[in-house]
MOPAC internal coordinates of N, CA, C and O (Angstrom, degrees):
PM7 1SCF
backbone

  N    0.0000 0     0.00 0     0.00 0    0    0    0
  C    1.4332 1     0.00 0     0.00 0    1    0    0
  C    1.5436 1   110.35 1     0.00 0    2    1    0
  O    1.2310 1   120.40 1   141.45 1    3    2    1
  N    1.3265 1   116.85 1   -38.55 1    3    2    1
  C    1.4659 1   118.53 1  -179.81 1    5    3    2
  C    1.5243 1   111.19 1   -67.43 1    6    5    3
  O    1.2310 1   120.09 1   147.10 1    7    6    5
  N    1.3257 1   117.43 1   -32.90 1    7    6    5
  C    1.4636 1   119.76 1   177.00 1    9    7    6
  C    1.5200 1   110.63 1   -65.91 1   10    9    7
  O    1.2310 1   120.00 1   141.57 1   11   10    9
  N    1.3123 1   117.60 1   -38.43 1   11   10    9
  C    1.4657 1   120.91 1   177.74 1   13   11   10
  C    1.5242 1   110.37 1   -64.37 1   14   13   11
  O    1.2310 1   120.24 1   140.11 1   15   14   13
  N    1.3285 1   117.15 1   -39.89 1   15   14   13
  C    1.4626 1   120.68 1   179.27 1   17   15   14
  C    1.5200 1   110.62 1   -66.22 1   18   17   15
  O    1.2310 1   120.16 1   135.37 1   19   18   17
  N    1.3287 1   117.29 1   -44.63 1   19   18   17
  C    1.4608 1   121.08 1  -179.87 1   21   19   18
  C    1.5193 1   110.57 1   -64.26 1   22   21   19
  O    1.2310 1   119.88 1   142.17 1   23   22   21
  N    1.3077 1   117.84 1   -37.83 1   23   22   21
  C    1.4675 1   121.66 1  -179.16 1   25   23   22
  C    1.5324 1   111.55 1   -63.90 1   26   25   23
  O    1.2310 1   119.91 1   161.49 1   27   26   25
  N    1.3359 1   117.78 1   -18.51 1   27   26   25
  C    1.4649 1   121.23 1   179.08 1   29   27   26
  C    1.5271 1   112.62 1   -81.16 1   30   29   27
  O    1.2310 1   120.17 1   165.94 1   31   30   29
  N    1.3366 1   117.29 1   -14.06 1   31   30   29
  C    1.4592 1   121.00 1   179.48 1   33   31   30
  C    1.5247 1   107.73 1   -72.77 1   34   33   31
  O    1.2310 1   120.44 1   -51.36 1   35   34   33
  N    1.3371 1   116.77 1   128.64 1   35   34   33
  C    1.4693 1   119.17 1  -179.20 1   37   35   34
  C    1.5270 1   111.57 1   -58.88 1   38   37   35
  O    1.2310 1   120.91 1   -39.81 1   39   38   37
  N    1.3246 1   115.86 1   140.19 1   39   38   37
  C    1.4619 1   120.83 1   178.18 1   41   39   38
  C    1.5228 1   109.50 1  -128.96 1   42   41   39
  O    1.2310 1   121.38 1   -11.24 1   43   42   41
  N    1.3316 1   114.97 1   168.76 1   43   42   41
  C    1.4599 1   120.39 1  -177.86 1   45   43   42
  C    1.5192 1   113.73 1   -83.00 1   46   45   43
  O    1.2310 1   120.38 1   168.08 1   47   46   45
  N    1.3071 1   116.88 1   -11.92 1   47   46   45
  C    1.4564 1   119.30 1  -175.77 1   49   47   46
  C    1.5087 1   111.21 1  -147.75 1   50   49   47
  O    1.2310 1   120.95 1    16.54 1   51   50   49
  N    1.3273 1   115.79 1  -163.46 1   51   50   49
  C    1.4617 1   119.97 1   178.87 1   53   51   50
  C    1.5341 1   111.08 1   -65.83 1   54   53   51
  O    1.2310 1   120.91 1   -25.69 1   55   54   53
  N    1.3082 1   115.87 1   154.31 1   55   54   53
  C    1.4603 1   121.49 1  -179.51 1   57   55   54
  C    1.5246 1   109.37 1   -73.47 1   58   57   55
  O    1.2310 1   121.08 1   -53.86 1   59   58   57
  N    1.3234 1   115.53 1   126.14 1   59   58   57
  C    1.4593 1   122.79 1   177.69 1   61   59   58
  C    1.5344 1   107.63 1  -102.84 1   62   61   59
  O    1.2310 1   119.61 1   -68.98 1   63   62   61
  N    1.3349 1   118.35 1   111.02 1   63   62   61
  C    1.4671 1   120.65 1  -176.99 1   65   63   62
  C    1.5335 1   113.73 1   -55.16 1   66   65   63
  O    1.2310 1   119.95 1   142.45 1   67   66   65
  N    1.3127 1   117.70 1   -37.55 1   67   66   65
  C    1.4687 1   120.27 1   179.71 1   69   67   66
  C    1.5289 1   110.45 1   -66.31 1   70   69   67
  O    1.2310 1   120.51 1   140.67 1   71   70   69
  N    1.3271 1   116.62 1   -39.33 1   71   70   69
  C    1.4626 1   120.65 1   177.86 1   73   71   70
  C    1.5219 1   110.50 1   -66.59 1   74   73   71
  O    1.2310 1   120.10 1   135.36 1   75   74   73
  N    1.3191 1   117.42 1   -44.64 1   75   74   73
  C    1.4672 1   121.36 1   179.51 1   77   75   74
  C    1.5337 1   109.94 1   -60.24 1   78   77   75
  O    1.2310 1   120.13 1   138.84 1   79   78   77
  N    1.3188 1   117.36 1   -41.16 1   79   78   77
  C    1.4645 1   120.96 1   178.74 1   81   79   78
  C    1.5311 1   110.41 1   -62.66 1   82   81   79
  O    1.2310 1   120.44 1   136.34 1   83   82   81
  N    1.3269 1   116.76 1   -43.66 1   83   82   81
  C    1.4670 1   121.19 1   179.68 1   85   83   82
  C    1.5334 1   110.74 1   -65.45 1   86   85   83
  O    1.2310 1   120.59 1   137.42 1   87   86   85
  N    1.3306 1   116.48 1   -42.58 1   87   86   85
  C    1.4625 1   120.43 1   178.45 1   89   87   86
  C    1.5281 1   111.00 1   -64.33 1   90   89   87
  O    1.2310 1   120.28 1   137.51 1   91   90   89
  N    1.3085 1   117.06 1   -42.49 1   91   90   89
  C    1.4650 1   121.13 1  -179.79 1   93   91   90
  C    1.5294 1   110.65 1   -62.85 1   94   93   91
  O    1.2310 1   120.39 1   139.97 1   95   94   93
  N    1.3146 1   116.86 1   -40.03 1   95   94   93
  C    1.4644 1   120.43 1   177.21 1   97   95   94
  C    1.5287 1   110.37 1   -62.42 1   98   97   95
  O    1.2310 1   120.50 1   135.51 1   99   98   97
  N    1.3323 1   116.65 1   -44.49 1   99   98   97
  C    1.4681 1   120.64 1   179.55 1  101   99   98
  C    1.5280 1   111.03 1   -63.42 1  102  101   99
  O    1.2310 1   120.32 1   136.90 1  103  102  101
  N    1.3242 1   117.00 1   -43.10 1  103  102  101
  C    1.4619 1   121.14 1   179.43 1  105  103  102
  C    1.5269 1   110.69 1   -63.40 1  106  105  103
  O    1.2310 1   120.17 1   133.98 1  107  106  105
  N    1.3094 1   117.27 1   -46.02 1  107  106  105
  C    1.4667 1   121.23 1  -179.84 1  109  107  106
  C    1.5261 1   110.81 1   -62.05 1  110  109  107
  O    1.2310 1   120.38 1   136.76 1  111  110  109
  N    1.3157 1   116.88 1   -43.24 1  111  110  109
  C    1.4575 1   121.26 1   178.78 1  113  111  110
  C    1.5252 1   110.76 1   -63.59 1  114  113  111
  O    1.2310 1   120.46 1   135.78 1  115  114  113
  N    1.3274 1   116.73 1   -44.22 1  115  114  113
  C    1.4568 1   121.63 1   178.03 1  117  115  114
  C    1.5238 1   111.22 1   -60.59 1  118  117  115
  O    1.2310 1   120.40 1   132.85 1  119  118  117
  N    1.3322 1   116.84 1   -47.15 1  119  118  117
  C    1.4635 1   120.58 1  -178.67 1  121  119  118
  C    1.5291 1   111.80 1   -64.49 1  122  121  119
  O    1.2310 1   120.28 1   144.01 1  123  122  121
  N    1.3178 1   117.08 1   -35.99 1  123  122  121
  C    1.4666 1   119.83 1   175.09 1  125  123  122
  C    1.5267 1   110.58 1   -60.06 1  126  125  123
  O    1.2310 1   120.71 1   137.19 1  127  126  125
  N    1.3148 1   116.25 1   -42.81 1  127  126  125
  C    1.4624 1   120.52 1   177.89 1  129  127  126
  C    1.5173 1   112.03 1   -65.07 1  130  129  127
  O    1.2310 1   120.25 1   139.41 1  131  130  129
  N    1.3260 1   117.13 1   -40.59 1  131  130  129
  C    1.4678 1   120.95 1   177.65 1  133  131  130
  C    1.5188 1   110.24 1   -60.96 1  134  133  131
  O    1.2310 1   120.59 1   135.29 1  135  134  133
  N    1.3183 1   116.48 1   -44.71 1  135  134  133
  C    1.4714 1   119.94 1  -179.55 1  137  135  134
  C    1.5250 1   111.41 1   -63.00 1  138  137  135
  O    1.2310 1   119.88 1   137.72 1  139  138  137
  N    1.3210 1   117.84 1   -42.28 1  139  138  137
  C    1.4635 1   120.91 1   178.95 1  141  139  138
  C    1.5251 1   109.60 1   -61.65 1  142  141  139
  O    1.2310 1   120.39 1   135.85 1  143  142  141
  N    1.3192 1   116.86 1   -44.15 1  143  142  141
  C    1.4691 1   120.31 1   179.55 1  145  143  142
  C    1.5267 1   110.80 1   -62.73 1  146  145  143
  O    1.2310 1   120.05 1   142.09 1  147  146  145
  N    1.3200 1   117.52 1   -37.91 1  147  146  145
  C    1.4643 1   120.45 1   177.42 1  149  147  146
  C    1.5250 1   110.48 1   -63.84 1  150  149  147
  O    1.2310 1   120.54 1   137.14 1  151  150  149
  N    1.3227 1   116.57 1   -42.86 1  151  150  149
  C    1.4666 1   121.32 1  -178.46 1  153  151  150
  C    1.5261 1   111.21 1   -63.33 1  154  153  151
  O    1.2310 1   120.19 1   140.88 1  155  154  153
  N    1.3411 1   117.24 1   -39.12 1  155  154  153
  C    1.4632 1   119.09 1  -178.16 1  157  155  154
  C    1.5305 1   112.26 1   -83.48 1  158  157  155
  O    1.2310 1   120.69 1  -177.43 1  159  158  157
  N    1.3137 1   116.29 1     2.57 1  159  158  157
  C    1.4597 1   119.90 1   174.27 1  161  159  158
  C    1.5127 1   115.41 1    90.79 1  162  161  159
  O    1.2310 1   119.88 1  -153.25 1  163  162  161
  N    1.3108 1   117.83 1    26.75 1  163  162  161
  C    1.4598 1   121.83 1   178.34 1  165  163  162
  C    1.5336 1   108.55 1  -115.07 1  166  165  163
  O    1.2310 1   120.41 1  -104.76 1  167  166  165
  N    1.3297 1   116.82 1    75.24 1  167  166  165
  C    1.4715 1   120.06 1  -175.08 1  169  167  166
  C    1.5305 1   113.12 1   -84.70 1  170  169  167
  O    1.2310 1   120.25 1  -114.50 1  171  170  169
  N    1.3075 1   117.13 1    65.50 1  171  170  169
  C    1.4709 1   119.63 1  -179.23 1  173  171  170
  C    1.5244 1   112.29 1   -69.31 1  174  173  171
  O    1.2310 1   120.32 1   153.24 1  175  174  173
  N    1.3070 1   116.99 1   -26.76 1  175  174  173
  C    1.4608 1   120.12 1   175.59 1  177  175  174
  C    1.5206 1   107.62 1   -91.30 1  178  177  175
  O    1.2310 1   121.36 1   -71.97 1  179  178  177
  N    1.3136 1   115.00 1   108.03 1  179  178  177
  C    1.4596 1   119.00 1  -174.05 1  181  179  178
  C    1.5214 1   113.58 1  -101.54 1  182  181  179
  O    1.2310 1   120.19 1   164.13 1  183  182  181
  N    1.3421 1   117.24 1   -15.87 1  183  182  181
  C    1.4580 1   118.67 1  -177.37 1  185  183  182
  C    1.5228 1   110.70 1  -133.53 1  186  185  183
  O    1.2310 1   121.48 1   -24.80 1  187  186  185
  N    1.3140 1   114.77 1   155.20 1  187  186  185
  C    1.4652 1   120.29 1   176.18 1  189  187  186
  C    1.5210 1   110.46 1   -64.77 1  190  189  187
  O    1.2310 1   120.31 1   146.32 1  191  190  189
  N    1.3276 1   117.01 1   -33.68 1  191  190  189
  C    1.4656 1   120.93 1   179.92 1  193  191  190
  C    1.5290 1   110.88 1   -64.12 1  194  193  191
  O    1.2310 1   120.60 1   139.91 1  195  194  193
  N    1.3248 1   116.45 1   -40.09 1  195  194  193
  C    1.4627 1   120.24 1   178.45 1  197  195  194
  C    1.5298 1   110.78 1   -65.29 1  198  197  195
  O    1.2310 1   120.69 1   136.87 1  199  198  197
  N    1.3210 1   116.29 1   -43.13 1  199  198  197
  C    1.4627 1   120.58 1   177.58 1  201  199  198
  C    1.5251 1   110.44 1   -62.73 1  202  201  199
  O    1.2310 1   120.13 1   136.04 1  203  202  201
  N    1.3131 1   117.36 1   -43.96 1  203  202  201
  C    1.4663 1   121.79 1   178.57 1  205  203  202
  C    1.5193 1   110.95 1   -59.85 1  206  205  203
  O    1.2310 1   120.32 1   135.79 1  207  206  205
  N    1.3300 1   116.99 1   -44.21 1  207  206  205
  C    1.4663 1   121.39 1   179.76 1  209  207  206
  C    1.5280 1   110.45 1   -60.92 1  210  209  207
  O    1.2310 1   120.45 1   135.33 1  211  210  209
  N    1.3227 1   116.74 1   -44.67 1  211  210  209
  C    1.4608 1   120.18 1   179.81 1  213  211  210
  C    1.5272 1   112.22 1   -66.53 1  214  213  211
  O    1.2310 1   120.39 1   140.71 1  215  214  213
  N    1.3207 1   116.86 1   -39.29 1  215  214  213
  C    1.4723 1   119.73 1   178.30 1  217  215  214
  C    1.5232 1   111.45 1   -64.90 1  218  217  215
  O    1.2310 1   120.38 1   138.46 1  219  218  217
  N    1.3284 1   116.88 1   -41.54 1  219  218  217
  C    1.4663 1   119.67 1   177.65 1  221  219  218
  C    1.5290 1   110.65 1   -64.72 1  222  221  219
  O    1.2310 1   120.36 1   140.67 1  223  222  221
  N    1.3332 1   116.92 1   -39.33 1  223  222  221
  C    1.4636 1   120.33 1   177.82 1  225  223  222
  C    1.5259 1   110.99 1   -64.70 1  226  225  223
  O    1.2310 1   120.60 1   140.00 1  227  226  225
  N    1.3138 1   116.46 1   -40.00 1  227  226  225
  C    1.4660 1   120.89 1   178.03 1  229  227  226
  C    1.5243 1   111.18 1   -62.79 1  230  229  227
  O    1.2310 1   120.52 1   132.53 1  231  230  229
  N    1.3240 1   116.61 1   -47.47 1  231  230  229
  C    1.4682 1   121.37 1   179.38 1  233  231  230
  C    1.5265 1   110.01 1   -61.52 1  234  233  231
  O    1.2310 1   120.37 1   136.64 1  235  234  233
  N    1.3381 1   116.90 1   -43.36 1  235  234  233
  C    1.4663 1   120.47 1   179.46 1  237  235  234
  C    1.5262 1   111.35 1   -65.67 1  238  237  235
  O    1.2310 1   120.58 1   140.82 1  239  238  237
  N    1.3275 1   116.49 1   -39.18 1  239  238  237
  C    1.4618 1   120.14 1   179.27 1  241  239  238
  C    1.5167 1   112.51 1   -64.82 1  242  241  239
  O    1.2310 1   120.55 1   138.06 1  243  242  241
  N    1.3185 1   116.56 1   -41.94 1  243  242  241
  C    1.4689 1   119.79 1   177.43 1  245  243  242
  C    1.5317 1   109.60 1   -64.45 1  246  245  243
  O    1.2310 1   120.36 1   140.30 1  247  246  245
  N    1.3231 1   116.92 1   -39.70 1  247  246  245
  C    1.4728 1   120.15 1   178.80 1  249  247  246
  C    1.5210 1   110.33 1   -63.11 1  250  249  247
  O    1.2310 1   120.40 1   135.82 1  251  250  249
  N    1.3266 1   116.83 1   -44.18 1  251  250  249
  C    1.4681 1   120.13 1   179.42 1  253  251  250
  C    1.5207 1   110.54 1   -62.79 1  254  253  251
  O    1.2310 1   120.34 1   136.48 1  255  254  253
  N    1.3124 1   116.95 1   -43.52 1  255  254  253
  C    1.4548 1   121.45 1   178.78 1  257  255  254
  C    1.5235 1   110.97 1   -63.55 1  258  257  255
  O    1.2310 1   120.91 1   138.30 1  259  258  257
  N    1.3197 1   115.87 1   -41.70 1  259  258  257
  C    1.4660 1   121.36 1  -179.77 1  261  259  258
  C    1.5305 1   110.53 1   -63.34 1  262  261  259
  O    1.2310 1   120.25 1   137.56 1  263  262  261
  N    1.3238 1   117.13 1   -42.44 1  263  262  261
  C    1.4642 1   120.63 1  -179.66 1  265  263  262
  C    1.5308 1   111.37 1   -68.35 1  266  265  263
  O    1.2310 1   120.34 1   141.85 1  267  266  265
  N    1.3189 1   116.95 1   -38.15 1  267  266  265
  C    1.4711 1   120.31 1   177.49 1  269  267  266
  C    1.5237 1   109.39 1   -64.00 1  270  269  267
  O    1.2310 1   120.74 1   134.13 1  271  270  269
  N    1.3453 1   116.18 1   -45.87 1  271  270  269
  C    1.4658 1   120.14 1  -179.59 1  273  271  270
  C    1.5301 1   110.47 1   -63.44 1  274  273  271
  O    1.2310 1   120.24 1   137.42 1  275  274  273
  N    1.3223 1   117.14 1   -42.58 1  275  274  273
  C    1.4687 1   120.47 1  -179.38 1  277  275  274
  C    1.5129 1   111.89 1   -64.15 1  278  277  275
  O    1.2310 1   119.93 1   145.69 1  279  278  277
  N    1.3273 1   117.74 1   -34.31 1  279  278  277
  C    1.4617 1   120.23 1  -179.24 1  281  279  278
  C    1.5285 1   111.92 1   -75.90 1  282  281  279
  O    1.2310 1   120.10 1   163.08 1  283  282  281
  N    1.3350 1   117.41 1   -16.92 1  283  282  281
  C    1.4612 1   121.20 1   178.74 1  285  283  282
  C    1.5158 1   112.61 1   -86.03 1  286  285  283
  O    1.2310 1   120.32 1   168.66 1  287  286  285
  N    1.3279 1   117.00 1   -11.34 1  287  286  285
  C    1.4634 1   121.05 1  -176.90 1  289  287  286
  C    1.5007 1   110.85 1   -78.14 1  290  289  287
  O    1.2310 1   120.10 1   180.00 1  291  290  289

């Protein structure tokens, strides 16, 4: 399900399944951490807009890292 959500984020080129899988893993891991922090009473994310901004930044960062790594091969 997370891969389907990540695949909906606009990209600059064709969808790369390996990149989508890596992004989905990062998003799922990040969200797990957010939930744990919420449970222990550390609600640093107060709005949906803030969470959305961070998720988009995470997806973009993984894409940038993936492209850099691919160009080094």
